[in-house]
C-alpha positions in Angstrom: -28.0 71.5 -21.2 -27.1 74.5 -19.1 -25.8 72.3 -16.3 -23.7 70.3 -18.8 -22.3 73.5 -20.3 -21.4 74.8 -16.8 -19.7 71.5 -16.0 -17.6 71.8 -19.2 -16.6 75.3 -18.3 -15.6 74.4 -14.8 -13.6 71.4 -16.0 -11.8 73.5 -18.6 -10.8 76.0 -16.0 -10.2 74.0 -12.8 -9.7 70.3 -13.7 -5.9 70.7 -13.1 -6.2 73.0 -10.1 -5.5 71.9 -6.5 -8.2 70.6 -4.3 -8.7 73.8 -2.3 -9.1 75.9 -5.5 -11.6 73.4 -6.9 -13.6 73.5 -3.6 -13.7 77.3 -3.7 -14.8 77.3 -7.3 -17.6 74.9 -6.5 -18.8 76.8 -3.5 -18.7 80.1 -5.4 -20.5 78.6 -8.4 -23.4 77.5 -6.2 -23.5 79.6 -3.0 -25.8 78.1 -0.5 -26.9 75.4 -3.0 -24.2 72.8 -2.6 -23.5 70.2 0.1 -20.6 67.8 0.9 -21.4 64.1 1.1 -19.1 62.4 3.5 -19.0 58.9 5.0 -16.7 60.0 7.9 -14.7 57.0 6.8 -11.0 56.1 6.6 -9.8 59.2 4.7 -12.8 61.6 5.0 -10.8 63.9 7.2 -8.9 65.2 4.2 -11.8 66.7 2.3 -13.5 67.9 5.5 -10.3 69.6 6.6 -10.0 71.4 3.3 -13.6 72.4 3.6 -13.1 73.7 7.2 -10.4 76.0 6.0 -12.8 77.7 3.5 -16.3 77.6 5.0 -17.4 75.6 8.1 -21.1 76.4 7.5 -21.4 74.3 4.3 -23.9 71.4 4.9 -22.2 68.0 5.3 -24.4 65.1 4.7 -23.6 61.7 6.3 -25.6 58.6 5.7 -26.5 57.2 9.2 -27.7 53.9 7.9 -28.4 52.6 11.4 -25.9 49.8 10.6 -22.7 51.8 11.0 -19.9 50.8 13.3 -20.1 52.6 16.7 -16.6 53.8 16.0 -17.8 55.6 12.9 -20.5 57.5 14.8 -17.9 58.4 17.5 -15.5 59.5 14.9 -18.1 61.7 13.2 -18.7 63.6 16.4 -15.0 63.9 17.3 -13.9 65.0 13.8 -16.8 67.5 13.4 -15.8 69.1 16.7 -12.1 69.1 15.9 -12.7 70.8 12.5 -15.5 73.1 13.8 -18.0 71.9 11.2 -21.3 73.7 12.0 -23.9 71.9 9.8 -23.4 68.1 9.8 -26.7 66.4 8.9 -27.2 62.7 9.6 -29.5 61.1 7.1 -31.4 58.1 8.3 -33.6 55.7 6.2 -37.0 57.2 5.2 -38.5 53.8 4.5 -38.9 50.8 6.8 -35.9 48.4 6.3 -36.2 44.8 7.4 -33.4 44.1 9.9 -32.2 41.1 7.9 -32.4 42.6 4.5 -28.6 42.8 4.2 -28.4 39.1 4.6 -30.8 38.5 1.6 -30.1 41.4 -0.7 -27.3 43.9 0.0 -28.2 46.0 -3.1 -31.8 46.5 -1.9 -30.5 47.3 1.6 -28.1 50.0 0.2 -31.0 51.4 -1.8 -33.2 51.9 1.2 -30.5 52.9 3.7 -28.3 55.0 1.4 -29.6 55.9 -2.0 -33.1 56.8 -1.0 -32.3 59.1 1.9 -29.4 60.8 0.1 -31.6 61.5 -3.0 -34.2 63.1 -0.8 -31.6 65.3 1.0 -29.9 66.4 -2.2 -33.2 67.4 -3.8 -32.8 70.8 -2.1 -29.3 71.4 -3.6 -28.0 72.1 -7.1 -24.8 70.2 -6.5 -22.8 68.0 -4.2 -19.1 67.5 -3.3 -17.6 64.0 -2.8 -14.3 62.6 -1.6 -14.1 60.0 -4.4 -10.7 59.3 -5.9 -9.8 57.7 -9.3 -7.6 55.0 -7.8 -10.3 53.5 -5.6 -12.3 51.4 -8.2 -12.3 50.7 -11.9 -15.6 52.6 -12.2 -13.9 55.7 -10.9 -10.7 55.5 -13.0 -11.9 58.1 -15.6 -13.9 60.2 -13.2 -13.8 63.9 -14.0 -13.4 66.6 -11.4 -16.8 68.2 -12.3 -19.6 66.0 -13.6 -23.4 65.8 -13.7 -25.0 63.2 -11.5 -27.9 60.9 -12.4 -30.4 63.7 -11.4 -28.7 66.3 -13.5 -27.0 68.1 -10.6 -23.4 69.2 -10.6 -21.1 66.8 -8.7 -17.6 67.8 -7.7 -14.7 65.5 -6.9 -11.9 67.7 -5.6 -9.7 64.8 -4.7 -10.1 62.9 -7.9 -6.4 62.9 -8.8 -5.1 62.2 -5.3 -3.1 59.1 -4.6 -3.4 57.0 -1.4 0.0 58.3 -0.3 -1.1 61.9 -0.8 -4.0 61.3 1.5 -1.7 59.9 4.2 0.7 62.8 3.7 -2.2 65.3 4.2 -3.5 63.5 7.3 0.1 63.5 8.8 0.9 67.1 7.8 -2.2 68.5 9.6 -2.2 66.0 12.4 -5.8 65.0 11.6 -7.7 62.5 13.7 -7.8 59.0 12.2 -10.8 56.7 12.1 -10.1 54.2 14.9 -10.8 51.2 12.7 -8.0 52.0 10.2 -5.4 50.9 12.7 -7.4 47.6 13.1 -7.0 46.8 9.4 -10.0 48.5 7.9 -8.8 50.8 5.1 -12.3 51.3 3.7 -15.2 51.5 6.1 -19.0 51.2 5.4 -21.8 49.5 7.3 -20.7 46.9 9.9 -22.3 43.8 8.4 -20.8 44.4 5.0 -17.3 45.6 5.9 -14.2 43.4 6.6 -10.5 44.1 7.2 -8.5 44.2 3.9 -5.0 44.8 2.7 -3.8 48.3 2.0 -3.0 47.2 -1.6 -6.7 46.7 -2.3 -8.5 48.8 0.3 -12.0 48.2 -1.0 -11.7 44.4 -1.0 -13.2 44.4 2.4 -16.5 46.0 1.2 -19.1 43.5 0.2 -16.3 40.9 0.5 -18.3 38.0 -1.0 -19.7 40.0 -3.9 -18.3 41.4 -7.1 -19.6 44.9 -6.7 -17.5 47.8 -5.5 -20.1 50.6 -5.0 -23.2 51.1 -2.9 -25.1 52.8 -5.6 -25.3 56.4 -4.4 -23.2 57.8 -7.2 -25.0 56.0 -10.0 -28.3 56.2 -11.8 -31.4 54.4 -10.7 -30.7 51.6 -13.3 -27.1 51.2 -12.1 -25.5 53.0 -15.0 -22.4 55.0 -14.4 -23.1 58.6 -15.2 -20.1 60.3 -16.9 -19.6 64.0 -16.8 -18.1 66.3 -19.4 -14.3 66.0 -19.3 
C-alpha cells in the first residue's frame, strides 16, 4: 500500500511534467535504488541521453539475450561511450535455453532470455525506469507515468506521452547516434530471429511478425496480466 500511495503522489505531482523533471523526481525518490532498463534499440538514445544529463552513474540494465543482432551490441558499446554511461550491465540468461526454443515457443524463449534475468537483476532495486511510450502498442495506450510493476516495485515511464516525431526531433536536435538497423528498415529492434523490417506506420509489426503478441513479457505479471498503476 505504501508503494501505491507513493505512486499516486508522484503521478499527482509529476504526470504532466517534462521527461527530465520526471527522471529527476524518480532518481530523488529512490536514490541508489533505481535502475534504467534499456534495449539499446531504435530510439533508446533519447532516454539514455536525458539520463546522462542528470546522472551517468545510474545503473542501466540491458538484456543480452545471446540472440541479439551484432549491430545492437556494437551500438550499445558506441552509445554508452558517447553518453559517458558508467554502469551498463548486460544481463544474460540464468537458465539453460535450448538453441531452437524460439522456433518452438517464442513466449518460453522470452521468459528464459528476458523475463527471468531481468527479474533477478531488479530484485536489488526498489524501482525501474523504462523508455516505453503510449503510442507503441494497444496495451500501453493508458500507461501512467508512474506505476507499480508485477512485483510491487515503482516503475517510471518518463517518455509515456512522447510521439514518434518527438523522438526523432530529440535525436536530431542532440545529434545522437542512431541504431544502424533503423536505416535498413527496422523501426523496432529485438532479438534477431524474431525481428523483421516493418513500416514506420506500424513500427512493432516486425516484432514476432507471425504472431499476435506485441510484448515480450518483461513488463507484465507472471500470468501475463497487464499491471496498471495508479493514475
